[in-house]
LOTIVEX-897311 format. One line per field, with one value per atom (N, C-alpha, C): residue in one letter; atom name; x, y, z. Coordinates in steps of 0.05 Angstrom, whole numbers, plus 5000, padded with zeros to 4 digits. Atoms other than C-alpha are relative to their C-alpha. Layout:
residuo: A,...;
atomo: CA,...;
x: X,...;
y: Y,...;
z: Z,...;
//
This chain:
residuo: M,M,M,M,M,M,A,A,A,A,A,A,E,E,E,R,R,R,F,F,F,E,E,E,D,D,D,G,G,G,G,G,G,R,R,R,G,G,G,R,R,R,R,R,R,E,E,E,R,R,R,R,R,R,C,C,C,L,L,L,V,V,V,T,T,T,G,G,G,E,E,E,V,V,V,R,R,R,P,P,P,C,C,C,A,A,A,E,E,E,L,L,L,I,I,I,R,R,R,F,F,F,V,V,V,V,V,V,S,S,S,P,P,P,E,E,E,G,G,G,R,R,R,V,V,V,L,L,L,P,P,P,D,D,D,L,L,L,V,V,V,G,G,G,D,D,D,L,L,L,P,P,P,G,G,G,R,R,R,G,G,G,L,L,L,W,W,W,V,V,V,A,A,A,A,A,A,A,A,A,R,R,R,A,A,A,A,A,A,L,L,L,E,E,E,R,R,R,A,A,A,G,G,G,A,A,A,K,K,K,G,G,G,L,L,L,F,F,F,A,A,A,R,R,R,A,A,A,A,A,A,R,R,R,R,R,R,P,P,P,V,V,V,V,V,V,H,H,H,D,D,D,A,A,A,D,D,D,L,L,L,I,I,I,E,E,E,A,A,A,V,V,V,E,E,E,A,A,A,G,G,G,L,L,L,A,A,A,R,R,R,R,R,R,L,L,L,L,L,L,D,D,D,W,W,W,I,I,I,G,G,G,L,L,L,A,A,A,K,K,K,R,R,R,A,A,A,G,G,G,E,E,E,L,L,L,V,V,V,V,V,V,G,G,G,F,F,F,E,E,E,K,K,K,V,V,V,R,R,R,R,R,R,L,L,L,I,I,I,E,E,E,R,R,R,G,G,G,Q,Q,Q,V,V,V,G,G,G,V,V,V,L,L,L,V,V,V,V,V,V,A,A,A,G,G,G,D,D,D,A,A,A,G,G,G,A,A,A,E,E,E,G,G,G,R,R,R,R,R,R,K,K,K,L,L,L,N,N,N,A,A,A,G,G,G,E,E,E,A,A,A,P,P,P,V,V,V,I,I,I,D,D,D,L,L,L,F,F,F,T,T,T,R,R,R,A,A,A,E,E,E,L,L,L,G,G,G,R,R,R,A,A,A,L,L,L,G,G,G,R,R,R,A,A,A,E,E,E,V,V,V,V,V,V,H,H,H,A,A,A,A,A,A,L,L,L,Y,Y,Y,P,P,P,G,G,G,R,R,R,L,L,L,A,A,A,E,E,E,R,R,R,L,L,L,L,L,L,A,A,A,D,D,D,A,A,A,S,S,S,R,R,R,L,L,L,R,R,R,G,G,G,V,V,V,R,R,R,N,N,N,R,R,R,N,N,N,P,P,P,L,L,L,H,H,H,A,A,A,N,N,N,D,D,D,A,A,A,Q,Q,Q,P,P,P,K,K,K,A,A,A,A,A,A,K,K,K,R,R,R;
atomo: N,CA,C,N,CA,C,N,CA,C,N,CA,C,N,CA,C,N,CA,C,N,CA,C,N,CA,C,N,CA,C,N,CA,C,N,CA,C,N,CA,C,N,CA,C,N,CA,C,N,CA,C,N,CA,C,N,CA,C,N,CA,C,N,CA,C,N,CA,C,N,CA,C,N,CA,C,N,CA,C,N,CA,C,N,CA,C,N,CA,C,N,CA,C,N,CA,C,N,CA,C,N,CA,C,N,CA,C,N,CA,C,N,CA,C,N,CA,C,N,CA,C,N,CA,C,N,CA,C,N,CA,C,N,CA,C,N,CA,C,N,CA,C,N,CA,C,N,CA,C,N,CA,C,N,CA,C,N,CA,C,N,CA,C,N,CA,C,N,CA,C,N,CA,C,N,CA,C,N,CA,C,N,CA,C,N,CA,C,N,CA,C,N,CA,C,N,CA,C,N,CA,C,N,CA,C,N,CA,C,N,CA,C,N,CA,C,N,CA,C,N,CA,C,N,CA,C,N,CA,C,N,CA,C,N,CA,C,N,CA,C,N,CA,C,N,CA,C,N,CA,C,N,CA,C,N,CA,C,N,CA,C,N,CA,C,N,CA,C,N,CA,C,N,CA,C,N,CA,C,N,CA,C,N,CA,C,N,CA,C,N,CA,C,N,CA,C,N,CA,C,N,CA,C,N,CA,C,N,CA,C,N,CA,C,N,CA,C,N,CA,C,N,CA,C,N,CA,C,N,CA,C,N,CA,C,N,CA,C,N,CA,C,N,CA,C,N,CA,C,N,CA,C,N,CA,C,N,CA,C,N,CA,C,N,CA,C,N,CA,C,N,CA,C,N,CA,C,N,CA,C,N,CA,C,N,CA,C,N,CA,C,N,CA,C,N,CA,C,N,CA,C,N,CA,C,N,CA,C,N,CA,C,N,CA,C,N,CA,C,N,CA,C,N,CA,C,N,CA,C,N,CA,C,N,CA,C,N,CA,C,N,CA,C,N,CA,C,N,CA,C,N,CA,C,N,CA,C,N,CA,C,N,CA,C,N,CA,C,N,CA,C,N,CA,C,N,CA,C,N,CA,C,N,CA,C,N,CA,C,N,CA,C,N,CA,C,N,CA,C,N,CA,C,N,CA,C,N,CA,C,N,CA,C,N,CA,C,N,CA,C,N,CA,C,N,CA,C,N,CA,C,N,CA,C,N,CA,C,N,CA,C,N,CA,C,N,CA,C,N,CA,C,N,CA,C,N,CA,C,N,CA,C,N,CA,C,N,CA,C,N,CA,C,N,CA,C,N,CA,C,N,CA,C,N,CA,C,N,CA,C,N,CA,C,N,CA,C,N,CA,C,N,CA,C,N,CA,C,N,CA,C,N,CA,C,N,CA,C,N,CA,C,N,CA,C,N,CA,C,N,CA,C,N,CA,C,N,CA,C,N,CA,C,N,CA,C,N,CA,C,N,CA,C,N,CA,C,N,CA,C,N,CA,C,N,CA,C,N,CA,C,N,CA,C,N,CA,C,N,CA,C,N,CA,C,N,CA,C,N,CA,C,N,CA,C,N,CA,C,N,CA,C,N,CA,C,N,CA,C,N,CA,C,N,CA,C,N,CA,C,N,CA,C,N,CA,C,N,CA,C,N,CA,C,N,CA,C,N,CA,C;
x: 4992,5025,5016,4982,5052,5022,4964,5127,4999,5000,5141,5024,4973,5184,5026,4971,5257,5013,4988,5301,5036,4975,5370,5021,4981,5404,4998,4996,5389,4981,5028,5327,4986,5023,5277,5011,4997,5316,5002,4999,5321,4968,5020,5253,4996,5013,5251,5026,4983,5288,4996,4995,5303,4980,5018,5248,5022,4981,5297,4986,5014,5243,4999,5009,5224,5020,4980,5288,4993,5011,5246,5008,4989,5261,4976,5019,5196,4998,5005,5173,5003,4997,5188,4969,5023,5115,4982,5010,5096,5017,4990,5148,4999,4990,5160,5019,4973,5217,5011,4991,5256,5027,4978,5313,5007,4993,5354,5013,4992,5362,5033,4972,5432,4999,5006,5405,4993,5003,5391,4969,5027,5316,4987,5013,5284,4970,5019,5238,4988,5016,5184,5006,4996,5197,4978,5025,5126,5006,4988,5154,5023,4970,5227,5012,4981,5258,5017,4988,5291,5028,4974,5364,5015,4993,5402,4997,5004,5410,4977,5029,5338,4995,5004,5319,4966,5028,5255,4983,5021,5196,4984,5022,5142,4978,5027,5078,4981,5013,5048,5009,4994,5040,5016,4982,5068,5027,4975,5130,5013,4992,5132,5001,4996,5120,5022,4971,5180,5022,4976,5230,5005,4994,5218,5004,5002,5207,5026,4971,5267,5028,4981,5314,5019,4987,5324,5001,4990,5324,5027,4977,5383,5024,4978,5416,5006,4993,5407,5018,4982,5431,5027,4980,5488,5015,5002,5481,4980,5035,5436,4985,5023,5366,4985,5029,5309,4973,5021,5240,4980,5021,5177,4982,5020,5132,4966,5017,5079,5003,4992,5113,4976,5021,5061,4981,5028,5005,5010,4991,5048,4999,5003,5058,4973,5028,4987,4987,5017,4965,5010,4994,5011,4992,5015,4991,4970,5034,4925,4995,4999,4939,5008,4985,4983,4966,5019,4912,4975,5016,4867,5015,4987,4914,4999,4996,4923,4966,5028,4839,4999,4999,4842,5012,4984,4891,4991,5010,4858,4974,5025,4793,5011,4990,4835,5007,4988,4862,4979,5019,4800,4999,5002,4811,4980,5010,4765,4964,5022,4686,4979,5006,4641,4973,5028,4567,4989,5015,4525,5000,5003,4502,5023,4973,4568,5021,4978,4609,4981,5011,4552,5004,5000,4558,5028,4971,4633,5008,4997,4628,4984,5011,4580,5020,4988,4630,5028,4983,4685,5023,4981,4726,5014,4996,4738,5032,4970,4816,4992,5004,4797,4965,5018,4731,4997,5005,4722,4974,5024,4671,4997,4993,4656,4999,5000,4670,4976,5032,4601,4977,5020,4566,4976,5028,4498,5005,4994,4506,4982,5013,4450,5014,4987,4492,5026,4977,4555,4991,5013,4512,4990,5007,4485,5027,4974,4548,5025,4982,4583,5016,4985,4641,5021,4985,4666,5028,4966,4744,5014,4991,4756,5009,5003,4782,4989,5022,4753,5018,4985,4782,4971,5017,4736,5013,4988,4779,4994,5000,4755,4965,5023,4689,4986,5007,4640,5002,5001,4655,5027,4968,4733,5007,5012,4717,4994,5007,4684,5019,4984,4733,5026,4974,4787,4987,5018,4737,4986,5019,4709,4971,5035,4643,4992,5011,4598,5008,4981,4612,4997,5003,4620,4998,5005,4599,5012,4995,4616,5017,4980,4676,5017,4987,4715,5026,4982,4784,4999,4995,4800,5024,4971,4850,5031,4979,4920,5023,4980,4983,4987,5012,4941,4991,5012,4900,5016,4969,4968,5006,4985,4993,4978,5018,4923,5003,4991,4927,5019,4983,4991,5002,5002,4985,4976,5019,4920,5003,4985,4954,5016,4978,5007,4983,5022,4950,4981,5008,4917,5007,4985,4968,5014,4996,4989,4981,5021,4921,4991,5004,4920,5017,4984,4933,5008,4987,4945,5031,4973,5008,5018,4980,5072,4989,4998,5068,5034,4978,5118,5025,4974,5165,5013,4996,5168,5009,4999,5185,5029,4964,5268,5006,4984,5303,5008,4986,5331,5019,4979,5396,5002,4998,5417,5016,4986,5434,5024,4972,5504,4998;
y: 5015,4803,5029,4978,4854,4985,5006,4848,4990,5010,4816,5021,4980,4864,4988,5014,4856,5022,4980,4899,4998,4989,4921,4977,5019,4862,4975,5014,4822,4975,5029,4769,5012,4997,4759,4992,5008,4743,5022,4969,4812,5012,4979,4844,5015,4983,4891,5027,4983,4958,5023,4983,5023,5027,4971,5085,5028,4974,5143,5027,4979,5189,4984,5019,5140,4994,5019,5099,4975,5026,5044,4977,5022,4978,4983,5011,4948,4985,5020,4898,5017,4981,4923,5010,4994,4919,5020,4974,4974,5021,4976,5022,5009,4999,5058,5007,4999,5054,5025,4973,5115,4992,5000,5120,5026,4977,5178,4997,4998,5186,5004,4991,5199,5027,4970,5274,5013,4991,5272,5007,4992,5271,4978,5021,5230,4992,5013,5177,4974,5023,5131,4973,5023,5060,4979,5010,5021,4972,5022,4963,4989,5012,4956,4988,5004,4951,5012,4972,5016,4995,5010,5005,5021,4979,5039,4998,5010,5044,5014,4986,5051,5014,4986,5103,4985,5007,5077,5021,4990,5111,4991,5014,5092,5003,5001,5083,5016,4982,5143,5032,4969,5215,5019,4983,5248,4998,5007,5213,5003,4987,5230,5023,4969,5299,5006,4983,5312,4986,5005,5270,5014,4979,5321,5023,4968,5384,4997,5008,5363,4997,5006,5345,4971,5023,5274,4979,5017,5244,5010,4987,5289,4983,4998,5266,4970,5027,5189,4986,5009,5193,5006,4985,5235,5019,4984,5278,5027,4981,5340,4987,5011,5315,5017,4982,5348,4981,5013,5321,5016,4988,5343,5010,4995,5380,4987,5017,5327,4979,5034,5268,4983,5015,5247,4997,4999,5253,4972,5019,5214,4969,5033,5156,4992,5010,5158,4982,5010,5150,4974,5028,5096,4980,5017,5059,4984,5006,5065,4990,5006,5046,4964,5027,4982,4982,5011,4963,4993,5011,4966,4979,5015,4928,4971,5027,4873,4985,5009,4869,4989,5009,4865,4965,5025,4808,4975,5009,4779,4981,5005,4772,4983,5013,4748,4967,5029,4692,4979,5019,4663,5010,4994,4694,5016,4976,4742,4998,4997,4737,5029,4962,4805,4990,5001,4810,4996,5013,4807,4977,5020,4744,4973,5015,4705,5010,4994,4743,4992,5010,4725,4964,5029,4651,4988,4993,4665,4987,4998,4683,4981,5022,4625,4976,5018,4583,4995,4990,4615,5000,5008,4619,5024,4975,4698,5004,4994,4721,5029,4982,4793,5014,4995,4828,5033,4976,4888,5018,4989,4938,5028,4979,5000,5026,4981,5064,5015,4988,5094,4976,5014,5032,5003,4990,5032,4986,5010,5017,4970,5034,4957,4982,5020,4921,4990,5006,4922,4984,5022,4896,4981,5027,4841,4977,5015,4819,5007,4999,4808,4988,5022,4777,4993,5011,4759,5006,5000,4753,5013,5002,4765,5041,4972,4841,5007,4980,4896,5019,4982,4937,5023,4980,5005,5024,4975,5048,5009,4984,5063,4996,4993,5082,4979,5033,5025,5015,4990,5068,4998,5008,5057,4968,5026,4985,4993,5015,4973,5006,5000,5003,4981,5023,4954,4979,5023,4901,5000,4995,4919,4999,4992,4939,5020,4974,4997,5013,4991,4999,4972,5024,4943,5013,4994,4947,4974,5018,4881,4978,5024,4829,4995,5009,4788,4976,5018,4743,4979,5027,4678,4996,4989,4675,4983,5006,4664,5031,4984,4709,5020,4973,4757,5014,4981,4773,5011,4984,4787,5019,4980,4833,5024,4994,4860,5018,4991,4877,5019,4978,4900,5027,4971,4954,5019,4982,4976,5015,4989,4984,5023,4979,5027,5028,4975,5070,5019,4988,5083,5012,4986,5104,5028,4973,5151,5019,4974,5187,5007,4984,5189,5017,4969,5261,5004,5001,5244,5001,4996,5271,4979,5016,5234,5006,5002,5211,5016,4978,5264,4984,5017,5198,4994,5007,5189,5022,4984,5253,4998,4999,5239,4973,5029,5185,4988,5022,5129,5000,5007,5118,4973,5026,5056,4973,5023,4990,4993,5014,4972,4968;
z: 4976,4700,5022,4981,4761,5010,4991,4776,5029,4974,4844,5013,4986,4898,4994,4999,4888,5015,4977,4943,4996,5013,4927,5016,4988,4971,4980,5019,4907,5012,5001,4939,5018,4980,4987,5027,4974,5050,5024,4983,5077,4999,4997,5095,5013,4988,5138,4997,5001,5139,5019,4980,5178,4990,5015,5170,5007,4993,5163,5019,4988,5200,5030,4977,5261,5007,4988,5269,4995,5002,5267,4987,5026,5238,4994,5004,5205,4970,5021,5155,4970,5020,5082,4993,5003,5076,5006,4973,5125,4987,5011,5085,4975,5026,5025,4992,5000,4994,4969,5017,4948,4986,5012,4907,4984,5012,4882,4967,5030,4810,4994,4998,4781,4998,5007,4771,5029,4976,4848,4997,4986,4848,5012,4975,4905,4983,5014,4860,5017,4989,4892,4989,5014,4878,5022,4985,4900,4997,5008,4863,5015,4994,4888,4982,5026,4822,4992,5014,4813,5012,4994,4817,5021,4988,4867,5041,4974,4942,5017,4992,4981,5024,4978,5024,5005,4993,5065,5026,4977,5105,5009,4996,5141,4987,5016,5097,5019,4991,5134,4993,5002,5120,5010,4983,5171,5005,5006,5164,4977,5030,5082,4999,4999,5101,5014,4985,5158,4983,5022,5104,4988,5026,5048,5021,4989,5102,5017,4983,5146,4985,5018,5090,5007,4995,5114,4973,5022,5046,4985,5000,5040,5020,4981,5096,5000,5000,5088,4973,5024,5015,5005,5000,5040,4977,5025,4978,5003,5010,4955,4992,5016,4929,4989,5004,4900,5002,5009,4902,4998,5007,4872,5020,4971,4918,5002,4996,4897,5013,4992,4916,5016,4981,4973,4978,5021,4918,4981,5019,4873,5012,4989,4926,5000,4992,4945,4972,5020,4869,4983,5011,4853,5019,4980,4919,4985,5001,4895,4973,5019,4820,5008,4992,4854,5006,4988,4892,4978,5016,4832,4977,5016,4788,5016,4989,4841,4995,5004,4842,4972,5024,4771,4986,5006,4767,5017,4983,4826,4976,5017,4774,4979,5026,4712,5012,4993,4760,5011,4995,4778,5035,4974,4850,5021,4988,4864,4984,5012,4856,5007,5005,4843,4995,5002,4862,5030,4967,4936,4998,4993,4928,5000,4999,4908,5024,4973,4960,5024,4973,5012,5000,5003,4991,5012,4999,4994,5032,4980,5064,5012,4986,5091,5001,5001,5061,5014,4979,5112,4973,5013,5048,4989,5007,5044,5008,4994,5047,5004,5006,5030,4995,5008,5030,4988,5018,4972,5004,5001,4984,4999,5008,4953,5026,4987,4996,5001,5003,4975,5002,5002,4989,5020,4977,5027,5023,4974,5098,5008,5001,5093,4982,5007,5042,5024,4982,5087,5025,4967,5152,4992,5006,5112,4994,5009,5084,5025,4984,5151,5001,5010,5141,5022,4981,5207,5007,4992,5219,4967,5027,5139,5000,5000,5130,4980,5014,5096,4981,5012,5040,4990,5005,5026,4994,5015,4990,4983,5028,4927,4995,5005,4900,4984,5013,4861,4969,5029,4795,4996,4997,4813,4998,4998,4828,4970,5024,4764,4976,5010,4727,4996,5004,4746,4997,4999,4738,4978,5024,4670,5000,5000,4694,4999,4995,4700,5023,4974,4776,5011,4984,4825,5036,4967,4907,5011,4987,4925,4994,5015,4914,5020,4983,4952,4988,5010,4946,5016,4984,4962,5020,4986,5019,4969,5011,4990,4997,5003,4962,4986,5008,4924,5017,4974,4981,5018,4975,5027,4987,5000,4977,4994,4996,4970,5026,4974,5044,5008,4999,5046,4992,5014,4996,5012,4990,5025,5025,4974,5098,4988,5010,5061,4995,5008,5025,5021,4975,5087,5018,4985,5117,4990,5009,5067,5002,4999,5069,5028,4971,5141,5006,4987,5161,5032,4967,5239,5002,5006,5252,5022,4983,5283,5037,4974,5352,5008,4990,5395,5002,4995,5412,4973,5025,5337,4980,5020,5316,4989,5008,5311,5000,4994,5289,5023,4978,5335,5003,5007,5343,4990,5010,5307,5019,4975,5349,4990,5007,5350,5006;
//
């Protein structure tokens, strides 16, 4: 079972942090947490269980690039730090693993159905919390499975989904509404942000002054 997120405030009460790049205060679910090891290395903490003071960056590739290139991790940590050249790739890969783990967990917990007809029936009953569609699925199948208001995650190939669910391949799946669906959506949003190569808006380029 995947561990629940735990942040350095010791509980679940405080769920917002300030991005060290943009200065914006955002929900933790929209940020990536980093910590600095005793050796001074910046480490991504996607689960939120590593000890130490968190360094938070918006889940946007441009923000992560700026944090590394402009020395903002060191500034926020108030000490010299180093980070791997592939830090962003490690974050992206870690988020992808988490998403696939959530999908596998949902299946084991009976919260996910697999297959076009099962998904279609769930949609007709209005019981879809998240529709999961392979990124390489055919356009016709996507059109027929019109999920209405249900959000869609299409970040993985049919082979990747198949491995997560113990099958050769999976094209269509759906989660019931609930906590697992919410966690899946949160990590999907972060992964999209990390994969997005659009630059930061000019107004977001510099950290904003903290409110007093």
